[in-house]
C-alpha positions as CSV (number, residue, x, y, z in Angstrom):
1,X,-44.3,-63.3,-14.5
2,X,-46.6,-62.9,-11.5
3,X,-47.9,-59.9,-9.5
4,X,-46.7,-59.2,-6.0
5,X,-49.2,-57.0,-4.0
6,X,-47.9,-55.0,-1.0
7,X,-50.6,-53.5,1.1
8,X,-49.6,-50.5,3.3
9,X,-51.6,-49.2,6.2
10,X,-50.7,-45.8,7.7
11,X,-54.1,-45.0,9.2
12,X,-52.6,-44.6,12.6
13,X,-50.7,-41.5,11.3
14,X,-52.7,-38.3,11.7
15,X,-54.2,-37.1,8.4
16,X,-52.4,-33.8,8.6
17,X,-49.1,-35.6,8.8
18,X,-49.7,-38.0,6.0
19,X,-49.7,-35.2,3.5
20,X,-46.2,-34.1,4.5
21,X,-44.3,-36.9,2.9
22,X,-44.4,-39.9,0.6
23,X,-43.1,-43.4,1.0
24,X,-40.8,-45.6,-1.1
25,X,-41.7,-49.2,-1.6
26,X,-38.9,-51.4,-3.1
27,X,-38.4,-55.0,-4.1
28,X,-35.0,-56.6,-4.4
29,X,-34.3,-59.9,-6.1
30,X,-31.6,-62.4,-5.3
31,X,-29.2,-60.8,-7.8
32,X,-29.5,-57.4,-5.9
33,X,-31.6,-55.7,-8.6
34,X,-33.9,-53.2,-7.0
35,X,-37.2,-51.8,-8.4
36,X,-39.1,-49.1,-6.5
37,X,-42.1,-46.9,-6.5
38,X,-42.9,-43.6,-4.7
39,X,-46.4,-43.7,-3.2
40,X,-48.7,-41.2,-1.5
41,X,-50.6,-42.4,1.6
42,X,-52.8,-39.4,2.0
43,X,-55.9,-41.6,2.3
44,X,-54.2,-43.8,5.0
45,X,-53.9,-47.0,2.9
46,X,-52.4,-48.1,-0.4
47,X,-51.6,-51.1,-2.5
48,X,-48.4,-51.3,-4.6
49,X,-48.0,-54.0,-7.3
50,X,-44.8,-55.3,-8.9
51,X,-44.4,-57.8,-11.7
52,X,-41.9,-60.3,-10.3
53,X,-40.4,-63.7,-11.0
54,X,-42.1,-66.1,-8.5
55,X,-39.1,-68.5,-8.7
56,X,-36.8,-66.0,-7.0
57,X,-36.6,-65.1,-3.3
58,X,-37.5,-61.4,-2.8
59,X,-36.9,-58.8,-0.2
60,X,-39.4,-56.0,0.3
61,X,-38.6,-52.6,2.0
62,X,-40.9,-49.7,2.9
63,X,-39.3,-46.5,4.0
64,X,-38.9,-42.8,3.4
65,X,-39.1,-41.6,-0.2
66,X,-35.9,-39.7,0.2
67,X,-33.9,-42.9,0.6
68,X,-32.1,-44.2,-2.5
69,X,-32.8,-47.6,-4.0
70,X,-29.4,-48.7,-2.8
71,X,-29.8,-47.5,0.8
72,X,-33.4,-48.4,1.5
73,X,-32.3,-51.9,2.3
74,X,-29.5,-50.6,4.5
75,X,-31.6,-48.3,6.6
76,X,-33.9,-49.3,9.5
77,X,-37.0,-49.6,7.3
78,X,-39.9,-52.0,7.4
79,X,-39.0,-55.2,5.6
80,X,-40.5,-58.5,4.5
81,X,-39.3,-61.7,2.8
82,X,-41.0,-63.5,0.0
83,X,-40.0,-67.1,-0.8
84,X,-40.9,-69.0,-3.9
85,X,-42.9,-71.5,-1.8
86,X,-45.4,-68.8,-0.9
87,X,-46.7,-68.6,-4.4
88,X,-48.2,-72.1,-4.7
89,X,-48.7,-71.6,-8.5
90,X,-50.7,-68.5,-7.9
91,X,-50.6,-65.7,-10.5
92,X,-50.6,-63.1,-7.7
93,X,-49.6,-62.9,-4.1
94,X,-50.6,-60.4,-1.4
95,X,-48.2,-60.3,1.5
96,X,-49.1,-59.3,5.1
97,X,-50.1,-55.6,5.4
98,X,-47.1,-53.4,6.2
99,X,-48.3,-51.2,9.1
100,X,-46.6,-47.8,9.4
101,X,-47.0,-46.4,12.9
102,X,-46.6,-42.7,13.8
103,X,-43.2,-43.4,15.3
104,X,-41.8,-44.8,12.0
105,X,-43.5,-42.0,10.0
106,X,-41.9,-39.2,12.1
107,X,-38.5,-40.8,12.1
108,X,-38.5,-41.2,8.3
109,X,-39.5,-37.6,7.9
110,X,-36.1,-36.5,9.2
111,X,-33.9,-39.4,8.2
112,X,-32.8,-38.0,4.9
113,X,-32.4,-34.2,4.7
114,X,-30.7,-31.7,2.4
115,X,-27.8,-29.7,3.9
116,X,-26.3,-26.5,2.5
117,X,-22.9,-25.2,3.6
118,X,-22.1,-21.6,2.6
119,X,-18.7,-20.3,3.6
120,X,-15.6,-18.2,2.8
121,X,-11.9,-18.9,2.8
122,X,-9.7,-16.0,3.8
123,X,-6.1,-15.3,4.8
124,X,-5.2,-14.1,8.3
125,X,-5.5,-10.5,7.2
126,X,-9.0,-11.0,5.9
127,X,-8.2,-11.0,2.2
128,X,-10.1,-13.6,0.1
129,X,-8.6,-16.9,-1.1
130,X,-9.9,-17.6,-4.6
131,X,-9.6,-20.7,-6.8
132,X,-9.3,-23.1,-3.8
133,X,-10.9,-26.5,-3.6
134,X,-13.0,-27.0,-0.4
135,X,-14.0,-30.4,0.8
136,X,-16.3,-31.1,3.8
137,X,-15.8,-34.3,5.8
138,X,-18.0,-36.1,8.3
139,X,-16.1,-37.2,11.4
140,X,-16.7,-40.2,13.6
141,X,-14.2,-41.7,16.1
142,X,-14.4,-44.8,18.2
143,X,-11.7,-45.4,20.9
144,X,-8.6,-44.3,19.1
145,X,-9.7,-44.9,15.5
146,X,-11.3,-42.3,13.3
147,X,-13.5,-42.5,10.2
148,X,-13.5,-39.4,8.0
149,X,-15.6,-39.4,4.9
150,X,-16.4,-36.7,2.4
151,X,-19.9,-35.3,2.3
152,X,-21.0,-33.7,-0.9
153,X,-18.9,-32.6,-3.9
154,X,-15.9,-30.4,-3.7
155,X,-16.5,-26.7,-4.1
156,X,-14.3,-24.0,-5.7
157,X,-14.0,-20.6,-4.1
158,X,-14.8,-17.6,-6.3
159,X,-12.8,-14.4,-6.5
160,X,-14.2,-13.3,-3.2
161,X,-13.3,-16.6,-1.4
162,X,-17.0,-17.8,-1.2
163,X,-18.1,-21.3,-1.8
164,X,-21.3,-23.5,-1.5
165,X,-21.5,-27.2,-0.8
166,X,-24.9,-29.1,-1.0
167,X,-25.4,-32.7,0.0
168,X,-28.1,-35.1,1.3
169,X,-27.5,-36.7,4.7
170,X,-29.3,-39.9,5.9
171,X,-29.5,-41.6,9.2
172,X,-31.3,-44.6,10.7
173,X,-28.9,-47.1,9.2
174,X,-28.7,-50.7,10.2
175,X,-25.5,-50.7,12.4
176,X,-23.7,-53.4,10.4
177,X,-24.3,-51.5,7.1
178,X,-23.2,-48.2,8.6
179,X,-19.9,-49.9,9.8
180,X,-19.3,-51.4,6.4
181,X,-19.7,-48.1,4.6
182,X,-16.9,-46.4,6.7
183,X,-13.1,-46.6,6.3
184,X,-11.1,-46.5,9.6
185,X,-7.6,-45.4,10.5
186,X,-5.6,-45.0,13.7
187,X,-5.8,-41.4,14.8
188,X,-2.6,-40.2,16.6
189,X,-4.5,-37.3,18.4
190,X,-6.9,-39.8,20.0
191,X,-4.0,-42.1,21.0
192,X,-2.3,-39.2,22.7
193,X,-5.4,-38.4,24.7
194,X,-6.5,-42.0,25.6
195,X,-3.2,-43.8,26.5
196,X,-2.3,-41.7,29.6
197,X,-5.7,-42.4,31.0
198,X,-5.4,-46.2,30.5
199,X,-2.3,-46.3,32.6
200,X,-4.2,-45.0,35.6
201,X,-5.7,-48.5,36.1
202,X,-2.9,-51.1,36.2
203,X,-5.4,-53.9,36.5
204,X,-6.5,-53.4,32.9
205,X,-4.3,-54.9,30.1
206,X,-5.3,-52.8,27.1
207,X,-4.1,-53.7,23.6
208,X,-1.6,-51.5,22.0
209,X,-2.9,-49.1,19.3
210,X,-3.2,-50.9,15.9
211,X,-4.2,-49.5,12.5
212,X,-7.0,-52.1,12.1
213,X,-10.2,-51.4,14.3
214,X,-11.1,-54.2,16.7
215,X,-13.4,-54.8,19.6
216,X,-10.6,-56.9,21.1
217,X,-9.2,-53.9,23.0
218,X,-9.0,-55.3,26.5
219,X,-9.2,-58.7,28.2
220,X,-12.2,-58.3,30.5
221,X,-13.4,-60.7,33.2
222,X,-16.3,-62.7,31.6
223,X,-18.3,-62.2,34.9
224,X,-20.2,-59.0,35.6
225,X,-17.7,-56.4,36.7
226,X,-17.7,-55.7,40.5
227,X,-17.6,-52.0,41.7
228,X,-14.0,-52.5,42.7
229,X,-12.7,-55.0,40.1
230,X,-10.3,-57.8,40.9
231,X,-7.2,-58.2,38.7
232,X,-8.5,-58.6,35.1
233,X,-8.6,-62.2,33.8
234,X,-6.8,-62.9,30.5
235,X,-10.0,-64.4,29.1
236,X,-11.3,-62.4,26.2
237,X,-15.0,-61.5,26.7
238,X,-15.5,-59.2,23.7
239,X,-17.1,-60.2,20.4
240,X,-14.3,-60.7,17.8
241,X,-16.8,-60.0,15.0
242,X,-17.0,-56.4,14.1
243,X,-20.7,-56.1,14.8
244,X,-21.2,-52.5,16.0
245,X,-24.5,-53.3,17.7
246,X,-22.4,-54.6,20.7
247,X,-20.8,-51.2,21.2
248,X,-23.4,-49.8,23.7
249,X,-23.1,-52.9,25.9
250,X,-19.3,-52.8,25.6
251,X,-19.4,-49.2,26.7
252,X,-21.4,-50.1,29.8
253,X,-18.6,-52.5,30.8
254,X,-15.7,-50.2,30.2
255,X,-17.1,-47.1,32.0
256,X,-17.2,-49.1,35.2
257,X,-13.5,-49.6,35.2
258,X,-12.2,-46.5,33.5
259,X,-11.7,-43.3,35.4
260,X,-14.1,-40.4,34.7
261,X,-12.4,-37.8,32.6
262,X,-14.6,-34.8,31.8
263,X,-12.2,-33.6,29.1
264,X,-12.6,-36.8,27.1
265,X,-16.3,-36.6,27.6
266,X,-16.2,-33.0,26.3
267,X,-14.3,-34.2,23.3
268,X,-16.9,-36.9,22.7
269,X,-14.3,-39.7,22.9
270,X,-15.9,-43.2,23.4
271,X,-16.5,-44.8,25.8
272,X,-16.6,-41.6,28.0
273,X,-19.2,-40.3,25.5
274,X,-22.0,-42.6,24.2
275,X,-21.8,-43.4,20.5
276,X,-24.4,-44.8,18.2
277,X,-23.5,-43.0,14.9
278,X,-25.9,-45.0,12.7
279,X,-28.7,-43.0,14.4
280,X,-26.9,-39.6,14.0
281,X,-29.2,-37.5,11.9
282,X,-26.9,-34.5,11.7
283,X,-23.3,-34.6,10.3
284,X,-20.3,-33.6,12.3
285,X,-17.9,-31.7,9.9
286,X,-14.3,-30.7,9.4
287,X,-12.9,-29.0,6.3
288,X,-9.8,-29.5,4.1
289,X,-8.9,-26.8,1.5
290,X,-6.2,-27.1,-1.2
291,X,-5.0,-24.5,-3.7
292,X,-2.7,-24.6,-6.7
293,X,-1.9,-21.0,-7.6
294,X,0.6,-21.7,-10.4
295,X,2.6,-24.3,-8.5
296,X,3.4,-27.8,-9.5
297,X,1.1,-29.4,-7.0
298,X,-1.8,-28.3,-4.8
299,X,-0.9,-27.1,-1.3
300,X,-3.0,-27.8,1.7
301,X,-4.0,-24.4,3.1
302,X,-6.7,-25.6,5.6
303,X,-6.5,-28.9,7.3
304,X,-8.7,-29.3,10.4
305,X,-8.2,-32.0,12.9
306,X,-10.8,-34.2,14.5
307,X,-10.7,-32.0,17.6
308,X,-11.9,-29.1,15.5
309,X,-15.2,-30.9,14.5
310,X,-18.4,-28.9,14.3
311,X,-20.8,-31.2,16.0
312,X,-24.5,-31.6,14.9
313,X,-24.4,-28.9,12.2
314,X,-27.7,-27.3,11.1
315,X,-29.2,-27.9,7.7
316,X,-27.9,-24.4,6.7
317,X,-24.3,-23.8,8.0
318,X,-22.1,-20.8,7.4
319,X,-18.4,-21.1,8.1
320,X,-15.3,-19.0,7.7
321,X,-12.1,-20.9,7.1
322,X,-8.7,-19.2,7.9
323,X,-6.0,-20.3,5.4
324,X,-2.3,-20.8,6.4
325,X,0.7,-18.9,5.0
326,X,0.8,-21.2,2.0
327,X,-2.3,-19.7,0.5
328,X,-2.4,-17.2,-2.3
329,X,-4.7,-14.3,-1.4
330,X,-6.1,-11.4,-3.3
331,X,-4.8,-8.5,-1.1
332,X,-6.6,-5.2,-1.0
333,X,-4.7,-3.1,-3.5
334,X,-5.3,0.0,-1.4
335,X,-5.4,3.5,-2.6
336,X,-2.6,4.4,-5.1
337,X,-0.9,7.7,-4.5
338,X,-2.2,10.7,-6.4
339,X,-0.3,12.6,-9.0
340,X,2.5,12.2,-11.5
341,X,5.0,10.6,-9.0
342,X,6.8,7.6,-7.7
343,X,7.2,6.1,-4.3
344,X,9.5,3.4,-2.8
345,X,7.6,1.3,-0.3
346,X,9.7,-1.7,0.7
347,X,13.0,-3.6,0.3
348,X,12.6,-7.3,0.6
349,X,9.1,-6.7,2.0
350,X,10.6,-4.5,4.8
351,X,9.0,-1.0,4.8
352,X,11.4,1.8,3.9
353,X,10.5,3.6,7.1
354,X,12.3,0.7,8.9
355,X,15.5,1.1,6.9
356,X,18.0,3.7,8.1
357,X,18.4,6.9,6.1
358,X,15.0,6.8,4.3
359,X,11.9,8.9,4.7
360,X,10.3,8.3,8.0
361,X,13.2,6.2,9.3
362,X,16.1,6.8,11.7
363,X,18.8,8.8,9.7
364,X,21.5,6.3,10.8
365,X,22.9,3.8,10.2
366,X,22.2,4.4,6.5
367,X,20.7,1.6,4.5
368,X,20.4,-0.9,7.4
369,X,17.1,-2.7,8.2
370,X,16.0,-2.3,11.8
371,X,18.3,0.7,12.5
372,X,19.1,0.9,16.1
373,X,18.1,-2.8,16.5
374,X,19.8,-5.6,14.7
375,X,21.2,-3.2,12.0
376,X,21.0,-5.7,9.1
377,X,22.6,-5.1,5.7
378,X,21.3,-6.7,2.4
379,X,23.0,-9.3,0.3
380,X,22.5,-11.4,-2.8
381,X,19.3,-10.7,-4.8
382,X,17.5,-7.7,-3.4
383,X,13.9,-7.0,-4.4
384,X,12.6,-3.4,-4.5
385,X,8.9,-2.4,-4.2
386,X,7.2,0.8,-5.0
387,X,4.2,2.5,-6.5
388,X,3.5,5.0,-9.3
389,X,1.0,7.8,-8.8
390,X,-2.5,7.7,-10.4
391,X,-1.3,10.2,-13.1
392,X,2.3,9.0,-13.4
393,X,3.7,9.3,-16.9
394,X,5.6,6.1,-16.6
395,X,4.7,3.4,-19.1
396,X,8.3,2.3,-18.7
397,X,10.8,3.1,-15.9
398,X,14.5,3.0,-15.3
399,X,16.4,2.5,-12.0
400,X,19.4,4.8,-11.4
401,X,21.9,4.6,-8.5
402,X,24.8,6.4,-6.9
403,X,27.0,5.7,-3.9
404,X,25.2,7.2,-0.9
405,X,25.3,10.9,-0.9
406,X,27.7,11.2,-3.9
407,X,25.1,12.5,-6.4
408,X,26.9,10.6,-9.2
409,X,23.7,9.1,-10.7
410,X,24.0,6.4,-13.4
411,X,21.7,3.6,-14.8
412,X,21.9,0.4,-12.9
413,X,24.0,-2.0,-15.0
414,X,22.1,-4.7,-17.1
415,X,24.1,-7.4,-15.3
416,X,22.6,-6.4,-12.0
417,X,18.9,-6.4,-13.1
418,X,16.7,-9.5,-13.1
419,X,13.3,-10.1,-14.7
420,X,10.2,-9.8,-12.6
421,X,7.2,-12.2,-12.7
422,X,3.9,-11.2,-11.3
423,X,0.8,-13.4,-10.8
424,X,-2.9,-12.6,-11.3
425,X,-6.2,-14.4,-10.7
426,X,-8.6,-14.4,-13.7
427,X,-12.1,-15.2,-12.5
428,X,-13.3,-15.3,-16.1
429,X,-11.3,-18.6,-16.7
430,X,-12.4,-22.0,-15.7
431,X,-10.8,-23.8,-12.7
432,X,-8.0,-24.7,-12.5
433,X,-6.7,-22.3,-15.2
434,X,-7.6,-19.1,-13.2
435,X,-4.0,-18.6,-12.0
436,X,-1.9,-16.8,-14.6
437,X,1.5,-15.3,-14.6
438,X,2.9,-12.2,-16.4
439,X,6.6,-11.7,-17.2
440,X,8.2,-8.3,-16.9
441,X,11.7,-8.8,-18.5
442,X,14.5,-6.2,-18.5
443,X,14.2,-4.2,-21.7
444,X,17.5,-2.9,-23.2
445,X,17.0,0.1,-25.4
446,X,19.6,2.7,-26.5
447,X,21.9,2.0,-23.5
448,X,19.0,2.1,-21.0
449,X,17.7,-0.8,-19.0
450,X,13.9,-0.5,-18.5
451,X,11.0,-2.3,-17.0
452,X,7.4,-2.0,-18.3
453,X,5.1,-0.6,-15.6
454,X,2.3,-2.7,-14.3
455,X,-0.2,0.0,-15.2
456,X,1.0,-0.1,-18.9
457,X,0.7,-3.9,-18.9
458,X,-2.9,-3.6,-17.7
459,X,-3.7,-1.0,-20.3
460,X,-2.3,-3.1,-23.2
461,X,-3.8,-6.5,-22.1
462,X,-7.6,-6.4,-22.5
463,X,-10.3,-6.9,-21.3
464,X,-10.2,-3.9,-19.2
465,X,-11.4,-5.6,-16.0
466,X,-8.3,-5.4,-13.9
467,X,-8.9,-4.9,-10.2
468,X,-12.5,-5.9,-10.2
469,X,-13.9,-8.8,-8.1
470,X,-15.1,-10.7,-11.2
471,X,-12.2,-9.8,-13.5
472,X,-8.5,-9.9,-12.9
473,X,-6.7,-9.3,-9.7
474,X,-3.0,-9.3,-8.9
475,X,-2.2,-11.8,-6.1
476,X,1.6,-11.8,-6.1
477,X,4.1,-8.9,-6.3
478,X,1.9,-6.2,-7.8
479,X,4.3,-3.5,-6.4
480,X,7.5,-5.4,-7.2
481,X,9.4,-2.8,-9.3
482,X,13.0,-4.3,-9.6
483,X,15.2,-7.2,-8.6
484,X,18.9,-6.4,-8.1
485,X,21.7,-9.0,-8.2
486,X,24.3,-7.4,-6.0
487,X,27.0,-10.1,-6.0
488,X,29.8,-9.3,-8.4
489,X,28.2,-5.9,-9.4
490,X,27.9,-3.7,-6.4
491,X,30.8,-3.3,-3.9
492,X,30.1,-3.4,-0.2
493,X,28.6,-0.1,0.9
494,X,25.5,2.1,1.0
495,X,23.8,3.2,-2.3
496,X,20.9,5.5,-3.3
497,X,18.4,4.6,-5.9
498,X,15.7,6.6,-7.8
499,X,13.2,6.0,-10.6
500,X,13.1,7.6,-14.1
501,X,9.9,7.5,-16.1
502,X,9.3,7.1,-19.9
503,X,6.3,7.3,-22.0
504,X,5.4,4.7,-24.7
505,X,5.9,5.5,-28.4
506,X,3.1,4.9,-30.9
507,X,4.4,1.4,-31.5
508,X,4.3,0.5,-27.8
509,X,8.1,0.6,-27.3
510,X,9.8,3.1,-24.8
511,X,10.2,6.6,-26.1
512,X,13.6,7.5,-24.8
513,X,13.2,11.2,-25.5
514,X,10.6,11.4,-22.8
515,X,12.7,10.3,-19.9
516,X,12.6,12.4,-16.7
517,X,13.1,12.1,-13.0
518,X,9.7,11.4,-11.4
519,X,8.7,13.5,-8.4
520,X,8.3,11.8,-5.0
521,X,4.7,11.2,-4.1
522,X,3.1,13.4,-1.4
523,X,5.2,16.4,-2.4
524,X,8.2,14.8,-0.9
525,X,11.1,14.2,-3.3
526,X,12.7,11.8,-0.8
527,X,9.9,9.3,-1.5
528,X,11.6,8.7,-4.9
529,X,14.9,8.0,-3.3
530,X,15.9,4.9,-1.5
531,X,19.1,4.1,0.6
532,X,20.2,0.5,0.9
533,X,23.4,-1.0,2.4
534,X,24.9,-4.0,0.6
535,X,27.4,-6.5,2.0
536,X,28.3,-9.5,-0.1
537,X,30.8,-12.2,0.8
538,X,33.4,-14.0,-1.1
539,X,33.4,-17.8,-0.8
540,X,35.6,-20.5,-2.2
541,X,36.9,-22.5,-3.6
542,X,35.2,-25.2,-1.4
543,X,37.5,-27.3,0.8
544,X,36.2,-30.9,0.9
545,X,36.0,-32.8,4.1
546,X,35.6,-29.9,6.5
547,X,32.7,-28.1,8.2
548,X,34.5,-24.8,7.9
549,X,33.3,-22.6,5.0
550,X,36.2,-21.2,2.9
551,X,35.5,-17.6,3.7
552,X,36.5,-14.9,6.2
553,X,33.0,-13.4,6.1
554,X,32.5,-14.6,8.8
555,X,35.4,-16.6,10.1
556,X,35.9,-18.7,13.2
557,X,38.3,-21.2,14.8
558,X,39.3,-23.0,18.1
559,X,42.9,-22.4,18.8
560,X,43.5,-24.1,22.1
561,X,41.7,-26.2,24.8
562,X,43.1,-26.5,28.3
563,X,41.8,-28.6,31.2
564,X,43.4,-27.7,34.5
565,X,45.9,-25.7,32.6
566,X,47.1,-28.7,30.5
567,X,46.7,-28.3,26.7
568,X,44.4,-30.9,25.1
569,X,45.2,-31.5,21.4
570,X,42.5,-32.4,18.8
571,X,41.9,-36.2,19.1
572,X,43.9,-36.1,22.4
573,X,42.9,-37.4,25.8
574,X,43.0,-35.8,29.2
575,X,42.4,-37.0,32.8
576,X,39.9,-34.7,34.6
577,X,41.0,-33.7,38.1
578,X,38.4,-32.4,40.6
579,X,37.9,-28.7,40.8
580,X,40.0,-27.8,37.7
581,X,38.9,-25.2,35.2
582,X,38.3,-25.4,31.5
583,X,39.7,-22.8,29.1
584,X,38.9,-22.5,25.4
585,X,40.7,-20.0,23.1
586,X,38.8,-19.2,19.9
587,X,38.1,-16.5,17.4
588,X,34.9,-15.2,15.8
589,X,35.4,-12.4,13.3
590,X,33.9,-10.6,10.3
591,X,36.0,-8.0,8.4
592,X,32.8,-6.1,7.4
593,X,31.8,-5.7,11.0
594,X,28.4,-7.4,10.6
595,X,28.7,-10.2,13.2
596,X,25.3,-11.2,14.6
597,X,26.2,-13.8,17.3
598,X,28.2,-17.0,17.9
599,X,27.4,-20.2,19.7
600,X,29.8,-22.5,21.5
601,X,28.5,-26.0,22.4
602,X,29.8,-29.3,23.6
603,X,28.3,-32.5,22.2
604,X,28.7,-36.0,23.6
605,X,27.2,-39.3,24.5
606,X,23.9,-40.2,22.7
607,X,22.5,-36.8,21.6
608,X,23.6,-34.9,24.7
609,X,24.5,-31.2,24.3
610,X,25.5,-28.3,26.5
611,X,25.6,-24.6,25.8
612,X,29.1,-23.5,27.0
613,X,27.9,-19.9,27.2
614,X,25.0,-20.6,29.6
615,X,25.9,-20.5,33.3
616,X,22.8,-22.5,34.1
617,X,24.3,-25.5,32.2
618,X,28.0,-25.2,33.0
619,X,28.3,-23.0,36.1
620,X,30.5,-19.9,36.6
621,X,32.1,-18.7,33.4
622,X,33.9,-15.6,32.0
623,X,34.6,-14.3,28.4
624,X,37.7,-12.3,27.9
625,X,38.9,-10.6,24.6
626,X,42.5,-11.5,23.7
627,X,42.5,-9.3,20.6
628,X,39.7,-7.2,19.1
629,X,36.4,-7.5,20.8
630,X,34.1,-6.8,22.5
631,X,33.2,-10.3,23.6
632,X,29.5,-10.5,22.8
633,X,28.4,-13.2,22.2
634,X,25.4,-11.4,20.7
635,X,25.3,-8.2,18.7
636,X,22.8,-6.6,21.2
637,X,25.3,-7.3,24.0
638,X,28.3,-6.0,22.0
639,X,26.8,-2.6,21.5
640,X,25.5,-2.3,25.1
641,X,27.6,-0.9,27.9
642,X,30.0,-2.0,29.4
643,X,30.9,-3.5,26.0
644,X,32.2,-1.1,23.4
645,X,31.1,-1.9,19.8
646,X,30.0,1.2,17.9
647,X,26.8,0.5,16.0
648,X,26.5,-0.9,13.3
649,X,30.0,-2.4,13.4
650,X,31.0,-5.4,15.4
651,X,34.1,-7.2,14.0
652,X,34.5,-9.7,16.8
653,X,38.0,-10.9,17.7
654,X,40.0,-13.6,19.6
655,X,38.5,-14.6,23.0
656,X,39.0,-16.9,25.9
657,X,36.2,-18.7,27.6
658,X,37.0,-19.9,31.2
659,X,34.6,-22.3,33.0
660,X,35.6,-22.6,36.7
661,X,34.6,-26.2,37.1
662,X,35.3,-28.5,34.1
663,X,33.3,-31.3,35.7
664,X,30.1,-29.3,34.8
665,X,31.1,-29.7,31.2
666,X,32.5,-33.3,31.3
667,X,30.3,-35.3,33.6
668,X,31.5,-38.8,32.4
669,X,34.3,-40.5,30.5
670,X,33.4,-39.9,26.9
671,X,34.5,-38.4,23.6
672,X,33.6,-34.7,23.5
673,X,33.1,-32.4,20.5
674,X,33.3,-28.7,20.9
675,X,31.4,-26.9,18.2
676,X,31.8,-23.2,17.4
677,X,29.3,-21.5,15.0
678,X,29.3,-17.8,14.0
679,X,26.6,-15.9,12.0
680,X,26.4,-12.6,10.2
681,X,23.4,-10.2,10.4
682,X,22.8,-10.0,6.7
683,X,19.4,-10.4,4.9
684,X,20.4,-12.7,2.1
685,X,18.3,-13.1,-1.0
686,X,15.4,-11.4,0.9
687,X,15.3,-14.2,3.4
688,X,15.0,-13.0,6.9
689,X,16.7,-16.0,8.4
690,X,20.4,-15.9,9.1
691,X,22.2,-17.5,6.1
692,X,25.8,-16.4,6.3
693,X,27.6,-18.5,8.9
694,X,30.8,-20.4,9.5
695,X,31.7,-23.3,11.8
696,X,34.6,-25.3,13.4
697,X,34.8,-28.5,15.5
698,X,37.4,-29.6,18.1
699,X,37.1,-33.2,19.5
700,X,39.0,-35.1,22.2
701,X,38.4,-37.6,25.0
702,X,38.1,-36.8,28.7
703,X,38.6,-39.5,31.4
704,X,36.6,-39.0,34.5
C-alpha cells in the first residue's frame, strides 16, 4: 500500500467563514468503493492522507461535509484523477493542491440543508384526521413529463392530526447524475395545458406525447432561428442523448418560436419558465395522505396535483392538509345534554327538526324528511341516532313503537332490530392497529330487546381514557342508537318511537326490574319521541330479459306512439311527413303516492339523446293527463298551482305527450328508442340518492 497526499488550500476564504463548516475529502477506487474524511480548514490549509493501492486508478473529490460518500462524486465538487502511472514506484504521491475559492465555499455551505415539515391533517369541518400516513414529494416537470420523488420518511398523524417530517436536501448536482436519479412519467395535466398552445404555430411539427422523456420533441431547422421562422425543416437538430445540460440551449431555441403564455410561465412550465433543477437548493413539495381506518385497504384522502406545488419551501415549513370525504375524523363530541334523559337527534343523519311531526319541525306531513319540500319517506334499513343525558340511568335501553298518535306502545320486534358497530381510535396502540371496532348486538332478555349504551361500554372497558386526545376517541357512529329493518316487519305508514332505560345488575346484565320511560332532555318530553314515515315496496319475482322491474312501486309503461296520427308499433317503421306531430301515451304511477319525477328520452344514432320533456330540444310540447294526474313531471311541479297534487301524495297517472313538430325529435332516418324512467322519493337504506325506480323502452324506425 502507498500513501496518497491531498493538499487543500482555502486561504482565500475569510477566516471568520472558515470556522462555519468543514469539508469532506473522498477517494473512490475503480470498483466504486469510497473512503472519506471530514477535515477542518480553520487555519486555511490542510493535508489529508489515504492509504491506497497504487495499481488502481483513483478519483478524488473535495466538497461539503454534509454530502454523503455516495453523492460527493455526483455533486459539483472539486475533483481530481490519479492514474497508476503517476506513482513511478514511489511510496507516496502528493497531487496538485486543491484550491477552494470563496465562491465554492459559500455554495457548499448551503448545498445540503436539513428541512423540517410540521403540519396537520384535518377534515373540512376542522376535526383532526388521526392515524394517517403522510408523504411529501418533490416535484419537477419538464415539457409534459413530471418527476415526483418522495422526500424524507412517511409520517403518521397523531390523535390531533399533527405530523412531522424531517429530511436533508442537497443541490449542486452534476446534471447527468441528477437526471439519472429521477423517474419520469407523462403528466396529463401538463399535456392539457401545453398541447393547445402548440397548435397556435402550424409551422412547428411537435411530437405527440409519449410516456418516455425525450429531447426529440420537435424537428427544428438546424440553422439559427430567424425572428419570423420559415416552415420548419424535417431535419432533427436536437441531441438524442438525454444529457440535461443541453436544456438551457434548447429552451433558447424554443422560446423564439413559441407564443408567450403568461399562465404557463406562472405555472413554471418549461420552456416558458427556465429550468435547471440540479441547482435547485430548495425543494418544491406536494403531499399525499392515505388512511386505513378499519377497512381492507388504505384510502387516499389527500392527493395533491403538480399544480398545487409549494415552490421553494423554507427549511421550516408548516402546512394544513384538508382531507376528502373518505377520511375518518375524530369529531368534536360536543356537550352531552344534562340530566337523566334521552334525546333523538337524527334519522339517517337527517336532523329530527327536518322531519315532519317532530320537535322543532313542521307538524306535517308527519314522519317525512324535508317536510314542505321533497317530502321523503324512509325505506329499508333505517338508522336512528340520539343521546343520553349526563346523569341518565340507562346502562341498557329498549326501543318502543306505536302507530303514530295511537299510544299503543310495544317493544320493537327482534326481527326488526340489527346490531350496531361503532369505531374508535386508540392512540395508545401502535400504527396501524389504532383503529378498533366495538360491537353492540341486540340483547334478548325476558322478552325485551335491548342495546348496551355507549356510556356503559366505556365504563366497563378500561382504561378510563375515553374522550381524551391521547386516549380513545369514537370516530364513527358514537350516537347511533338503533338500526331498524323495516321490510317485512313494519307496514307502510307513520310510527312513533321512544326509549326505555334499564340499569345494569351486579353481574353486568340488564336488570329488567329497573325499566322506565326516560324523560326528554331539556324538560321537553317530545325529545324522547320520534315520528318516522315508512314506505317499503314489494318486488318480484324477477322477470328475465326486461328493463322493467316487477313492481308497481313505482310502475311505468308506454302504451302508444303515433306520428302524424298514425300508430307506430314496437319494432315498426313509419315515414315522417313534414309538419306532423308526435304523440306518446304513457303512464307513471305509484300506489303509495310517493312519485318523485319521471324522464322521457329518445336515444338514437351513435350516443345521441334528446329529452322529450325539454322544449329547448324538441320544440313546442304539451302534457295532458288521460287518467289520474296531475302531469308533473316533477313532484315540485305536481304540488304547485295550477297542478293539483295534495302534499305529500302524488300518485301520477296516464298521460299524453304531444310534440308539435316530430322532425325535431327524428332528424334523420334511424332506429329510435324511447326510454321512460320513473323514480320514487324514498330514502332507501339511509342513502339520499333515489333508489326506487322503474323503466320501459319502446323502439321503432323512422324514415326521413
